[in-house]
All heavy atoms as TSV, in Angstrom:
chain	resi	resn	atom	element	x	y	z
A	1	MET	N	N	12.254	15.584	7.422
A	1	MET	CA	C	11.432	15.016	8.443
A	1	MET	C	C	11.434	13.490	8.267
A	1	MET	O	O	11.208	13.019	7.158
A	1	MET	CB	C	10.024	15.604	8.340
A	1	MET	CG	C	9.036	14.916	9.303
A	1	MET	SD	S	7.399	15.621	9.202
A	1	MET	CE	C	7.597	16.955	10.362
A	2	PRO	N	N	11.680	12.714	9.358
A	2	PRO	CA	C	11.676	11.270	9.226
A	2	PRO	C	C	10.301	10.751	8.909
A	2	PRO	O	O	9.277	11.305	9.253
A	2	PRO	CB	C	12.125	10.779	10.622
A	2	PRO	CG	C	12.128	11.957	11.529
A	2	PRO	CD	C	11.980	13.196	10.691
A	3	LYS	N	N	10.297	9.601	8.197
A	3	LYS	CA	C	9.034	8.961	7.882
A	3	LYS	C	C	8.370	8.453	9.142
A	3	LYS	O	O	9.057	7.961	10.037
A	3	LYS	CB	C	9.251	7.761	6.939
A	3	LYS	CG	C	9.734	8.113	5.594
A	3	LYS	CD	C	9.943	6.829	4.796
A	3	LYS	CE	C	10.556	7.102	3.473
A	3	LYS	NZ	N	10.812	5.893	2.734
A	4	LYS	N	N	7.053	8.516	9.184
A	4	LYS	CA	C	6.346	7.984	10.344
A	4	LYS	C	C	6.015	6.531	10.066
A	4	LYS	O	O	5.366	6.207	9.085
A	4	LYS	CB	C	5.050	8.778	10.575
A	4	LYS	CG	C	4.299	8.279	11.788
A	4	LYS	CD	C	3.035	9.075	12.057
A	4	LYS	CE	C	2.352	8.532	13.262
A	4	LYS	NZ	N	1.072	9.151	13.464
A	5	LYS	N	N	6.521	5.646	10.898
A	5	LYS	CA	C	6.299	4.223	10.749
A	5	LYS	C	C	4.980	3.848	11.451
A	5	LYS	O	O	4.627	4.412	12.501
A	5	LYS	CB	C	7.415	3.420	11.374
A	5	LYS	CG	C	8.753	3.623	10.699
A	5	LYS	CD	C	8.854	2.827	9.449
A	5	LYS	CE	C	10.248	2.990	8.850
A	5	LYS	NZ	N	10.453	2.239	7.668
A	6	PRO	N	N	4.233	2.903	10.900
A	6	PRO	CA	C	3.043	2.436	11.571
A	6	PRO	C	C	3.370	1.757	12.884
A	6	PRO	O	O	4.498	1.270	13.026
A	6	PRO	CB	C	2.405	1.479	10.582
A	6	PRO	CG	C	3.432	1.155	9.608
A	6	PRO	CD	C	4.490	2.216	9.653
A	7	PRO	N	N	2.449	1.685	13.799
A	7	PRO	CA	C	2.761	1.008	15.089
A	7	PRO	C	C	2.985	-0.474	14.857
A	7	PRO	O	O	2.472	-1.077	13.927
A	7	PRO	CB	C	1.486	1.242	15.910
A	7	PRO	CG	C	0.409	1.550	14.917
A	7	PRO	CD	C	1.094	2.174	13.726
A	8	PHE	N	N	3.779	-1.094	15.744
A	8	PHE	CA	C	4.137	-2.506	15.608
A	8	PHE	C	C	2.895	-3.353	15.577
A	8	PHE	O	O	2.799	-4.269	14.779
A	8	PHE	CB	C	5.014	-2.921	16.775
A	8	PHE	CG	C	5.420	-4.375	16.710
A	8	PHE	CD1	C	6.347	-4.830	15.813
A	8	PHE	CD2	C	4.826	-5.307	17.551
A	8	PHE	CE1	C	6.698	-6.139	15.729
A	8	PHE	CE2	C	5.166	-6.626	17.477
A	8	PHE	CZ	C	6.110	-7.049	16.567
A	9	CYS	N	N	1.908	-3.052	16.389
A	9	CYS	CA	C	0.675	-3.853	16.423
A	9	CYS	C	C	-0.363	-3.158	15.552
A	9	CYS	O	O	-1.400	-2.675	16.042
A	9	CYS	CB	C	0.168	-3.972	17.828
A	9	CYS	SG	S	1.250	-4.951	18.858
A	10	ALA	N	N	-0.090	-3.112	14.270
A	10	ALA	CA	C	-1.042	-2.478	13.345
A	10	ALA	C	C	-2.319	-3.298	13.244
A	10	ALA	O	O	-2.342	-4.458	13.636
A	10	ALA	CB	C	-0.376	-2.310	12.004
A	11	ASP	N	N	-3.361	-2.717	12.684
A	11	ASP	CA	C	-4.653	-3.385	12.542
A	11	ASP	C	C	-4.484	-4.687	11.757
A	11	ASP	O	O	-4.066	-4.697	10.600
A	11	ASP	CB	C	-5.572	-2.442	11.792
A	11	ASP	CG	C	-6.983	-2.997	11.618
A	11	ASP	OD1	O	-7.215	-4.180	11.975
A	11	ASP	OD2	O	-7.850	-2.263	11.122
A	12	PRO	N	N	-4.765	-5.834	12.387
A	12	PRO	CA	C	-4.596	-7.128	11.716
A	12	PRO	C	C	-5.552	-7.308	10.520
A	12	PRO	O	O	-5.349	-8.205	9.720
A	12	PRO	CB	C	-4.893	-8.149	12.800
A	12	PRO	CG	C	-5.722	-7.428	13.799
A	12	PRO	CD	C	-5.312	-5.997	13.727
A	13	ASN	N	N	-6.552	-6.470	10.407
A	13	ASN	CA	C	-7.486	-6.541	9.290
A	13	ASN	C	C	-6.939	-5.888	8.032
A	13	ASN	O	O	-7.494	-6.057	6.942
A	13	ASN	CB	C	-8.835	-5.914	9.648
A	13	ASN	CG	C	-9.501	-6.708	10.760
A	13	ASN	OD1	O	-9.520	-7.916	10.748
A	13	ASN	ND2	N	-10.065	-5.996	11.717
A	14	GLU	N	N	-5.854	-5.090	8.158
A	14	GLU	CA	C	-5.246	-4.487	6.987
A	14	GLU	C	C	-4.522	-5.545	6.207
A	14	GLU	O	O	-3.906	-6.441	6.768
A	14	GLU	CB	C	-4.263	-3.383	7.422
A	14	GLU	CG	C	-4.935	-2.137	7.946
A	14	GLU	CD	C	-3.910	-1.054	8.220
A	14	GLU	OE1	O	-2.855	-1.050	7.594
A	14	GLU	OE2	O	-4.212	-0.214	9.058
A	15	ARG	N	N	-4.592	-5.476	4.875
A	15	ARG	CA	C	-3.940	-6.453	4.031
A	15	ARG	C	C	-2.433	-6.265	4.050
A	15	ARG	O	O	-1.906	-5.193	3.951
A	15	ARG	CB	C	-4.439	-6.269	2.574
A	15	ARG	CG	C	-4.036	-7.409	1.683
A	15	ARG	CD	C	-4.546	-7.174	0.275
A	15	ARG	NE	N	-3.808	-6.101	-0.378
A	15	ARG	CZ	C	-2.596	-6.246	-0.924
A	15	ARG	NH1	N	-1.983	-7.401	-0.830
A	15	ARG	NH2	N	-1.995	-5.248	-1.512
A	16	LYS	N	N	-1.767	-7.391	4.189
A	16	LYS	CA	C	-0.290	-7.400	4.175
A	16	LYS	C	C	0.172	-7.581	2.756
A	16	LYS	O	O	-0.559	-8.017	1.880
A	16	LYS	CB	C	0.228	-8.502	5.070
A	16	LYS	CG	C	-0.125	-8.323	6.525
A	16	LYS	CD	C	0.361	-9.448	7.349
A	16	LYS	CE	C	-0.056	-9.274	8.813
A	16	LYS	NZ	N	0.330	-10.402	9.629
A	17	LEU	N	N	1.447	-7.253	2.489
A	17	LEU	CA	C	2.018	-7.429	1.163
A	17	LEU	C	C	2.272	-8.921	0.881
A	17	LEU	O	O	2.631	-9.666	1.794
A	17	LEU	CB	C	3.347	-6.674	1.051
A	17	LEU	CG	C	3.280	-5.157	1.173
A	17	LEU	CD1	C	4.690	-4.586	1.186
A	17	LEU	CD2	C	2.495	-4.588	-0.008
A	18	THR	N	N	2.121	-9.309	-0.340
A	18	THR	CA	C	2.498	-10.663	-0.765
A	18	THR	C	C	3.953	-10.657	-1.137
A	18	THR	O	O	4.582	-9.609	-1.389
A	18	THR	CB	C	1.676	-11.125	-1.995
A	18	THR	OG1	O	2.024	-10.295	-3.097
A	18	THR	CG2	C	0.182	-11.015	-1.693
A	19	TRP	N	N	4.534	-11.853	-1.227
A	19	TRP	CA	C	5.925	-11.990	-1.618
A	19	TRP	C	C	6.092	-11.428	-3.047
A	19	TRP	O	O	7.095	-10.769	-3.351
A	19	TRP	CB	C	6.423	-13.423	-1.563
A	19	TRP	CG	C	7.825	-13.531	-2.043
A	19	TRP	CD1	C	8.278	-14.120	-3.200
A	19	TRP	CD2	C	9.017	-12.950	-1.463
A	19	TRP	NE1	N	9.623	-13.953	-3.348
A	19	TRP	CE2	C	10.107	-13.249	-2.281
A	19	TRP	CE3	C	9.229	-12.184	-0.309
A	19	TRP	CZ2	C	11.407	-12.827	-2.006
A	19	TRP	CZ3	C	10.493	-11.797	-0.026
A	19	TRP	CH2	C	11.598	-12.103	-0.866
A	20	GLY	N	N	5.125	-11.648	-3.942
A	20	GLY	CA	C	5.185	-11.125	-5.296
A	20	GLY	C	C	5.260	-9.619	-5.306
A	20	GLY	O	O	6.019	-9.019	-6.096
A	21	GLU	N	N	4.464	-8.937	-4.455
A	21	GLU	CA	C	4.503	-7.494	-4.383
A	21	GLU	C	C	5.866	-7.004	-3.852
A	21	GLU	O	O	6.409	-6.005	-4.354
A	21	GLU	CB	C	3.376	-6.986	-3.487
A	21	GLU	CG	C	2.010	-7.159	-4.117
A	21	GLU	CD	C	0.878	-6.938	-3.139
A	21	GLU	OE1	O	0.970	-7.331	-1.975
A	21	GLU	OE2	O	-0.132	-6.350	-3.598
A	22	ILE	N	N	6.376	-7.706	-2.870
A	22	ILE	CA	C	7.705	-7.330	-2.331
A	22	ILE	C	C	8.753	-7.496	-3.430
A	22	ILE	O	O	9.598	-6.619	-3.642
A	22	ILE	CB	C	8.030	-8.186	-1.075
A	22	ILE	CG1	C	7.102	-7.813	0.075
A	22	ILE	CG2	C	9.516	-8.037	-0.680
A	22	ILE	CD1	C	7.182	-8.743	1.255
A	23	LEU	N	N	8.697	-8.617	-4.161
A	23	LEU	CA	C	9.683	-8.866	-5.232
A	23	LEU	C	C	9.572	-7.777	-6.314
A	23	LEU	O	O	10.614	-7.341	-6.791
A	23	LEU	CB	C	9.428	-10.251	-5.811
A	23	LEU	CG	C	10.417	-10.725	-6.863
A	23	LEU	CD1	C	11.849	-10.716	-6.338
A	23	LEU	CD2	C	10.060	-12.112	-7.348
A	24	THR	N	N	8.393	-7.370	-6.621
A	24	THR	CA	C	8.197	-6.292	-7.610
A	24	THR	C	C	8.909	-5.022	-7.185
A	24	THR	O	O	9.579	-4.371	-7.983
A	24	THR	CB	C	6.697	-6.044	-7.840
A	24	THR	OG1	O	6.100	-7.217	-8.358
A	24	THR	CG2	C	6.454	-4.889	-8.800
A	25	HIS	N	N	8.792	-4.662	-5.916
A	25	HIS	CA	C	9.470	-3.434	-5.405
A	25	HIS	C	C	10.993	-3.617	-5.439
A	25	HIS	O	O	11.720	-2.702	-5.775
A	25	HIS	CB	C	9.028	-3.140	-3.982
A	25	HIS	CG	C	7.665	-2.564	-3.895
A	25	HIS	ND1	N	7.372	-1.259	-4.181
A	25	HIS	CD2	C	6.469	-3.139	-3.583
A	25	HIS	CE1	C	6.097	-1.015	-4.036
A	25	HIS	NE2	N	5.519	-2.172	-3.678
A	26	ILE	N	N	11.474	-4.809	-5.097
A	26	ILE	CA	C	12.891	-5.061	-5.107
A	26	ILE	C	C	13.443	-4.948	-6.539
A	26	ILE	O	O	14.476	-4.293	-6.763
A	26	ILE	CB	C	13.183	-6.464	-4.494
A	26	ILE	CG1	C	12.900	-6.417	-2.976
A	26	ILE	CG2	C	14.645	-6.875	-4.752
A	26	ILE	CD1	C	12.959	-7.762	-2.311
A	27	GLU	N	N	12.754	-5.565	-7.473
A	27	GLU	CA	C	13.209	-5.479	-8.885
A	27	GLU	C	C	13.141	-4.043	-9.407
A	27	GLU	O	O	14.027	-3.617	-10.119
A	27	GLU	CB	C	12.384	-6.408	-9.736
A	27	GLU	CG	C	12.670	-7.878	-9.446
A	27	GLU	CD	C	11.708	-8.820	-10.166
A	27	GLU	OE1	O	10.602	-8.411	-10.605
A	27	GLU	OE2	O	12.062	-10.013	-10.325
A	28	ALA	N	N	12.099	-3.331	-9.007
A	28	ALA	CA	C	11.954	-1.917	-9.471
A	28	ALA	C	C	13.078	-1.038	-8.910
A	28	ALA	O	O	13.447	-0.057	-9.526
A	28	ALA	CB	C	10.603	-1.365	-9.037
A	29	ALA	N	N	13.660	-1.420	-7.755
A	29	ALA	CA	C	14.736	-0.638	-7.188
A	29	ALA	C	C	16.063	-0.921	-7.899
A	29	ALA	O	O	17.054	-0.247	-7.668
A	29	ALA	CB	C	14.894	-0.991	-5.696
A	30	GLY	N	N	16.075	-1.938	-8.803
A	30	GLY	CA	C	17.279	-2.201	-9.546
A	30	GLY	C	C	18.087	-3.423	-9.049
A	30	GLY	O	O	19.180	-3.654	-9.552
A	31	VAL	N	N	17.547	-4.164	-8.080
A	31	VAL	CA	C	18.275	-5.329	-7.608
A	31	VAL	C	C	18.168	-6.443	-8.686
A	31	VAL	O	O	17.089	-6.743	-9.155
A	31	VAL	CB	C	17.673	-5.835	-6.272
A	31	VAL	CG1	C	18.455	-7.030	-5.742
A	31	VAL	CG2	C	17.658	-4.702	-5.240
A	32	LYS	N	N	19.289	-7.005	-9.044
A	32	LYS	CA	C	19.352	-8.054	-10.063
A	32	LYS	C	C	19.579	-9.402	-9.385
A	32	LYS	O	O	20.141	-9.473	-8.286
A	32	LYS	CB	C	20.468	-7.750	-11.050
A	32	LYS	CG	C	20.243	-6.446	-11.799
A	32	LYS	CD	C	21.436	-6.168	-12.726
A	32	LYS	CE	C	21.313	-4.875	-13.442
A	32	LYS	NZ	N	21.458	-3.704	-12.600
A	33	PRO	N	N	19.156	-10.494	-10.035
A	33	PRO	CA	C	19.343	-11.834	-9.435
A	33	PRO	C	C	20.774	-12.149	-9.064
A	33	PRO	O	O	21.021	-12.894	-8.105
A	33	PRO	CB	C	18.839	-12.794	-10.536
A	33	PRO	CG	C	17.852	-11.988	-11.306
A	33	PRO	CD	C	18.414	-10.570	-11.305
A	34	GLU	N	N	21.753	-11.604	-9.803
A	34	GLU	CA	C	23.131	-11.918	-9.486
A	34	GLU	C	C	23.748	-10.984	-8.454
A	34	GLU	O	O	24.924	-11.180	-8.027
A	34	GLU	CB	C	23.992	-11.898	-10.764
A	34	GLU	CG	C	24.083	-10.530	-11.435
A	34	GLU	CD	C	22.934	-10.197	-12.400
A	34	GLU	OE1	O	21.938	-10.937	-12.465
A	34	GLU	OE2	O	23.037	-9.160	-13.076
A	35	ASP	N	N	23.036	-9.963	-8.007
A	35	ASP	CA	C	23.561	-9.031	-7.005
A	35	ASP	C	C	23.676	-9.674	-5.642
A	35	ASP	O	O	22.838	-10.525	-5.257
A	35	ASP	CB	C	22.619	-7.812	-6.860
A	35	ASP	CG	C	22.699	-6.873	-8.069
A	35	ASP	OD1	O	23.637	-6.994	-8.885
A	35	ASP	OD2	O	21.799	-6.012	-8.190
A	36	GLU	N	N	24.715	-9.266	-4.913
A	36	GLU	CA	C	24.826	-9.717	-3.542
A	36	GLU	C	C	23.942	-8.911	-2.643
A	36	GLU	O	O	23.744	-7.710	-2.848
A	36	GLU	CB	C	26.289	-9.583	-3.075
A	36	GLU	CG	C	27.228	-10.531	-3.804
A	36	GLU	CD	C	28.642	-10.445	-3.289
A	36	GLU	OE1	O	28.981	-9.537	-2.519
A	36	GLU	OE2	O	29.446	-11.298	-3.712
A	37	VAL	N	N	23.398	-9.583	-1.644
A	37	VAL	CA	C	22.494	-8.889	-0.698
A	37	VAL	C	C	23.117	-9.062	0.701
A	37	VAL	O	O	23.415	-10.167	1.129
A	37	VAL	CB	C	21.093	-9.537	-0.713
A	37	VAL	CG1	C	20.200	-8.891	0.346
A	37	VAL	CG2	C	20.474	-9.339	-2.105
A	38	ASP	N	N	23.291	-7.933	1.381
A	38	ASP	CA	C	23.906	-7.933	2.699
A	38	ASP	C	C	22.827	-8.033	3.790
A	38	ASP	O	O	23.069	-8.634	4.842
A	38	ASP	CB	C	24.701	-6.607	2.869
A	38	ASP	CG	C	25.344	-6.493	4.212
A	38	ASP	OD1	O	26.011	-7.434	4.649
A	38	ASP	OD2	O	25.143	-5.466	4.878
A	39	LEU	N	N	21.651	-7.460	3.547
A	39	LEU	CA	C	20.659	-7.379	4.620
A	39	LEU	C	C	19.265	-7.306	4.028
A	39	LEU	O	O	19.029	-6.563	3.058
A	39	LEU	CB	C	20.921	-6.085	5.434
A	39	LEU	CG	C	19.893	-5.709	6.465
A	39	LEU	CD1	C	19.991	-6.602	7.686
A	39	LEU	CD2	C	20.041	-4.248	6.861
A	40	ILE	N	N	18.356	-8.063	4.584
A	40	ILE	CA	C	16.923	-7.899	4.299
A	40	ILE	C	C	16.200	-7.876	5.644
A	40	ILE	O	O	16.321	-8.818	6.415
A	40	ILE	CB	C	16.328	-9.044	3.430
A	40	ILE	CG1	C	17.024	-9.075	2.093
A	40	ILE	CG2	C	14.854	-8.870	3.293
A	40	ILE	CD1	C	16.561	-10.232	1.186
A	41	GLU	N	N	15.531	-6.777	5.922
A	41	GLU	CA	C	14.721	-6.651	7.153
A	41	GLU	C	C	13.304	-6.327	6.701
A	41	GLU	O	O	13.094	-5.338	5.994
A	41	GLU	CB	C	15.221	-5.493	8.029
A	41	GLU	CG	C	16.484	-5.720	8.728
A	41	GLU	CD	C	16.867	-4.541	9.599
A	41	GLU	OE1	O	16.379	-3.388	9.389
A	41	GLU	OE2	O	17.688	-4.768	10.519
A	42	ILE	N	N	12.372	-7.150	7.119
A	42	ILE	CA	C	10.977	-6.881	6.753
A	42	ILE	C	C	10.170	-6.980	8.021
A	42	ILE	O	O	10.142	-8.018	8.713
A	42	ILE	CB	C	10.441	-7.913	5.713
A	42	ILE	CG1	C	11.257	-7.852	4.456
A	42	ILE	CG2	C	8.966	-7.665	5.443
A	42	ILE	CD1	C	10.854	-8.860	3.384
A	43	TYR	N	N	9.553	-5.844	8.349
A	43	TYR	CA	C	8.650	-5.731	9.474
A	43	TYR	C	C	7.307	-5.252	8.944
A	43	TYR	O	O	7.118	-5.109	7.743
A	43	TYR	CB	C	9.202	-4.738	10.533
A	43	TYR	CG	C	10.497	-5.173	11.134
A	43	TYR	CD1	C	11.700	-4.665	10.654
A	43	TYR	CD2	C	10.517	-6.100	12.157
A	43	TYR	CE1	C	12.907	-5.079	11.194
A	43	TYR	CE2	C	11.748	-6.503	12.701
A	43	TYR	CZ	C	12.915	-5.970	12.230
A	43	TYR	OH	O	14.111	-6.379	12.764
A	44	TRP	N	N	6.423	-4.887	9.807
A	44	TRP	CA	C	5.165	-4.310	9.362
A	44	TRP	C	C	5.446	-2.936	8.774
A	44	TRP	O	O	6.199	-2.137	9.332
A	44	TRP	CB	C	4.218	-4.166	10.562
A	44	TRP	CG	C	2.870	-3.697	10.154
A	44	TRP	CD1	C	2.425	-2.392	10.151
A	44	TRP	CD2	C	1.812	-4.469	9.626
A	44	TRP	NE1	N	1.146	-2.343	9.689
A	44	TRP	CE2	C	0.742	-3.581	9.380
A	44	TRP	CE3	C	1.645	-5.834	9.374
A	44	TRP	CZ2	C	-0.494	-4.034	8.858
A	44	TRP	CZ3	C	0.432	-6.226	8.882
A	44	TRP	CH2	C	-0.599	-5.348	8.643
A	45	GLY	N	N	4.891	-2.662	7.627
A	45	GLY	CA	C	5.125	-1.350	7.033
A	45	GLY	C	C	4.253	-1.198	5.786
A	45	GLY	O	O	3.548	-2.089	5.383
A	46	LEU	N	N	4.346	-0.054	5.212
A	46	LEU	CA	C	3.584	0.265	4.012
A	46	LEU	C	C	4.512	0.244	2.834
A	46	LEU	O	O	5.747	0.412	2.979
A	46	LEU	CB	C	2.972	1.670	4.167
A	46	LEU	CG	C	2.061	1.837	5.380
A	46	LEU	CD1	C	1.633	3.288	5.544
A	46	LEU	CD2	C	0.842	0.934	5.304
A	47	GLU	N	N	3.971	0.068	1.648
A	47	GLU	CA	C	4.792	-0.005	0.446
A	47	GLU	C	C	5.735	1.191	0.309
A	47	GLU	O	O	6.889	1.029	-0.093
A	47	GLU	CB	C	3.928	-0.127	-0.794
A	47	GLU	CG	C	3.212	-1.457	-0.881
A	47	GLU	CD	C	2.373	-1.575	-2.114
A	47	GLU	OE1	O	2.928	-1.794	-3.187
A	47	GLU	OE2	O	1.111	-1.460	-1.979
A	48	GLU	N	N	5.258	2.360	0.673
A	48	GLU	CA	C	6.096	3.576	0.545
A	48	GLU	C	C	7.225	3.631	1.561
A	48	GLU	O	O	8.079	4.517	1.513
A	48	GLU	CB	C	5.243	4.834	0.589
A	48	GLU	CG	C	4.432	4.992	1.832
A	48	GLU	CD	C	3.006	4.448	1.689
A	48	GLU	OE1	O	2.706	3.683	0.772
A	48	GLU	OE2	O	2.188	4.802	2.550
A	49	ASP	N	N	7.234	2.687	2.523
A	49	ASP	CA	C	8.285	2.661	3.547
A	49	ASP	C	C	9.538	1.849	3.121
A	49	ASP	O	O	10.504	1.772	3.882
A	49	ASP	CB	C	7.763	2.093	4.853
A	49	ASP	CG	C	6.711	2.996	5.501
A	49	ASP	OD1	O	6.830	4.232	5.352
A	49	ASP	OD2	O	5.778	2.468	6.130
A	50	PHE	N	N	9.472	1.225	1.952
A	50	PHE	CA	C	10.648	0.467	1.484
A	50	PHE	C	C	11.867	1.354	1.394
A	50	PHE	O	O	11.776	2.510	1.011
A	50	PHE	CB	C	10.431	-0.123	0.089
A	50	PHE	CG	C	9.856	-1.523	0.121
A	50	PHE	CD1	C	8.551	-1.747	-0.275
A	50	PHE	CD2	C	10.670	-2.606	0.440
A	50	PHE	CE1	C	8.036	-3.043	-0.290
A	50	PHE	CE2	C	10.170	-3.891	0.439
A	50	PHE	CZ	C	8.860	-4.098	0.096
A	51	GLU	N	N	13.023	0.809	1.822
A	51	GLU	CA	C	14.301	1.522	1.676
A	51	GLU	C	C	15.263	0.562	0.990
A	51	GLU	O	O	15.384	-0.608	1.378
A	51	GLU	CB	C	14.853	1.907	3.059
A	51	GLU	CG	C	13.977	2.898	3.793
A	51	GLU	CD	C	14.483	3.188	5.190
A	51	GLU	OE1	O	15.601	2.751	5.524
A	51	GLU	OE2	O	13.737	3.809	5.954
A	52	PHE	N	N	15.953	1.041	-0.037
A	52	PHE	CA	C	16.923	0.277	-0.752
A	52	PHE	C	C	18.221	1.038	-0.786
A	52	PHE	O	O	18.274	2.165	-1.216
A	52	PHE	CB	C	16.470	0.020	-2.198
A	52	PHE	CG	C	15.181	-0.745	-2.276
A	52	PHE	CD1	C	13.960	-0.079	-2.362
A	52	PHE	CD2	C	15.183	-2.120	-2.252
A	52	PHE	CE1	C	12.772	-0.777	-2.431
A	52	PHE	CE2	C	14.002	-2.851	-2.338
A	52	PHE	CZ	C	12.807	-2.180	-2.403
A	53	VAL	N	N	19.302	0.408	-0.313
A	53	VAL	CA	C	20.631	1.027	-0.304
A	53	VAL	C	C	21.601	0.021	-0.920
A	53	VAL	O	O	21.650	-1.134	-0.488
A	53	VAL	CB	C	21.095	1.416	1.134
A	53	VAL	CG1	C	22.507	1.950	1.104
A	53	VAL	CG2	C	20.123	2.376	1.755
A	54	LYS	N	N	22.329	0.456	-1.938
A	54	LYS	CA	C	23.349	-0.437	-2.530
A	54	LYS	C	C	24.706	-0.007	-2.014
A	54	LYS	O	O	25.195	1.047	-2.300
A	54	LYS	CB	C	23.310	-0.393	-4.034
A	54	LYS	CG	C	24.249	-1.409	-4.622
A	54	LYS	CD	C	24.104	-1.539	-6.123
A	54	LYS	CE	C	25.011	-2.617	-6.637
A	54	LYS	NZ	N	24.935	-2.745	-8.087
A	55	ASP	N	N	25.320	-0.857	-1.201
A	55	ASP	CA	C	26.657	-0.642	-0.672
A	55	ASP	C	C	27.612	-1.379	-1.617
A	55	ASP	O	O	27.473	-2.564	-1.881
A	55	ASP	CB	C	26.727	-1.219	0.740
A	55	ASP	CG	C	28.072	-0.955	1.376
A	55	ASP	OD1	O	29.064	-1.581	0.944
A	55	ASP	OD2	O	28.120	-0.116	2.289
A	56	GLU	N	N	28.589	-0.656	-2.163
A	56	GLU	CA	C	29.499	-1.227	-3.166
A	56	GLU	C	C	30.365	-2.342	-2.543
A	56	GLU	O	O	30.866	-3.180	-3.283
A	56	GLU	CB	C	30.378	-0.126	-3.756
A	56	GLU	CG	C	29.597	0.889	-4.582
A	56	GLU	CD	C	28.785	0.259	-5.697
A	56	GLU	OE1	O	29.268	-0.722	-6.345
A	56	GLU	OE2	O	27.666	0.734	-5.921
A	57	VAL	N	N	30.544	-2.362	-1.245
A	57	VAL	CA	C	31.375	-3.410	-0.612
A	57	VAL	C	C	30.521	-4.605	-0.181
A	57	VAL	O	O	30.857	-5.731	-0.444
A	57	VAL	CB	C	32.107	-2.830	0.618
A	57	VAL	CG1	C	32.854	-3.925	1.363
A	57	VAL	CG2	C	33.057	-1.724	0.195
A	58	PHE	N	N	29.350	-4.335	0.462
A	58	PHE	CA	C	28.595	-5.391	1.081
A	58	PHE	C	C	27.369	-5.857	0.252
A	58	PHE	O	O	26.818	-6.897	0.501
A	58	PHE	CB	C	28.107	-4.977	2.458
A	58	PHE	CG	C	29.270	-4.757	3.392
A	58	PHE	CD1	C	29.604	-3.486	3.816
A	58	PHE	CD2	C	30.009	-5.821	3.863
A	58	PHE	CE1	C	30.664	-3.272	4.661
A	58	PHE	CE2	C	31.067	-5.645	4.731
A	58	PHE	CZ	C	31.412	-4.355	5.126
A	59	GLY	N	N	26.910	-5.063	-0.682
A	59	GLY	CA	C	25.738	-5.419	-1.451
A	59	GLY	C	C	24.507	-4.639	-1.026
A	59	GLY	O	O	24.590	-3.658	-0.300
A	60	TRP	N	N	23.358	-5.119	-1.468
A	60	TRP	CA	C	22.117	-4.435	-1.187
A	60	TRP	C	C	21.673	-4.562	0.248
A	60	TRP	O	O	21.818	-5.629	0.897
A	60	TRP	CB	C	20.990	-5.028	-2.077
A	60	TRP	CG	C	21.050	-4.561	-3.485
A	60	TRP	CD1	C	21.643	-5.160	-4.536
A	60	TRP	CD2	C	20.494	-3.326	-3.987
A	60	TRP	NE1	N	21.509	-4.442	-5.664
A	60	TRP	CE2	C	20.813	-3.292	-5.358
A	60	TRP	CE3	C	19.791	-2.279	-3.421
A	60	TRP	CZ2	C	20.396	-2.217	-6.166
A	60	TRP	CZ3	C	19.384	-1.232	-4.229
A	60	TRP	CH2	C	19.710	-1.217	-5.605
A	61	GLN	N	N	21.058	-3.507	0.737
A	61	GLN	CA	C	20.400	-3.500	2.059
A	61	GLN	C	C	18.950	-3.123	1.801
A	61	GLN	O	O	18.687	-2.086	1.239
A	61	GLN	CB	C	21.067	-2.509	3.004
A	61	GLN	CG	C	22.507	-2.883	3.269
A	61	GLN	CD	C	23.235	-1.829	4.085
A	61	GLN	OE1	O	22.683	-0.799	4.448
A	61	GLN	NE2	N	24.515	-2.072	4.375
A	62	ILE	N	N	18.030	-4.005	2.123
A	62	ILE	CA	C	16.623	-3.847	1.822
A	62	ILE	C	C	15.873	-3.844	3.129
A	62	ILE	O	O	15.992	-4.758	3.941
A	62	ILE	CB	C	16.124	-4.986	0.913
A	62	ILE	CG1	C	16.952	-5.032	-0.379
A	62	ILE	CG2	C	14.626	-4.846	0.602
A	62	ILE	CD1	C	16.794	-6.315	-1.144
A	63	ARG	N	N	15.085	-2.783	3.369
A	63	ARG	CA	C	14.327	-2.684	4.616
A	63	ARG	C	C	12.896	-2.244	4.332
A	63	ARG	O	O	12.596	-1.477	3.458
A	63	ARG	CB	C	14.953	-1.595	5.498
A	63	ARG	CG	C	16.286	-1.954	6.063
A	63	ARG	CD	C	16.818	-0.871	7.008
A	63	ARG	NE	N	18.050	-1.257	7.633
A	63	ARG	CZ	C	19.256	-1.068	7.144
A	63	ARG	NH1	N	19.386	-0.452	5.971
A	63	ARG	NH2	N	20.322	-1.463	7.782
A	64	LEU	N	N	12.017	-2.820	5.128
A	64	LEU	CA	C	10.608	-2.409	5.161
A	64	LEU	C	C	10.175	-2.439	6.584
A	64	LEU	O	O	10.333	-3.410	7.287
A	64	LEU	CB	C	9.719	-3.340	4.315
A	64	LEU	CG	C	8.216	-3.139	4.471
A	64	LEU	CD1	C	7.814	-1.738	4.009
A	64	LEU	CD2	C	7.432	-4.165	3.750
């Protein structure tokens, strides 16, 4: 079953992620400073909505 994404106009009173929190998730996924990154897409979402895909040709694809 596909993940349910929050609506685009989510409640503005909900706390958004900080860059430090995003970086923590990226590092936990195994992305290293020397790795190539092909794509980073960040929209409104929850921490559990992060997606990390490592493409051997193009590099990391990171989505939220």
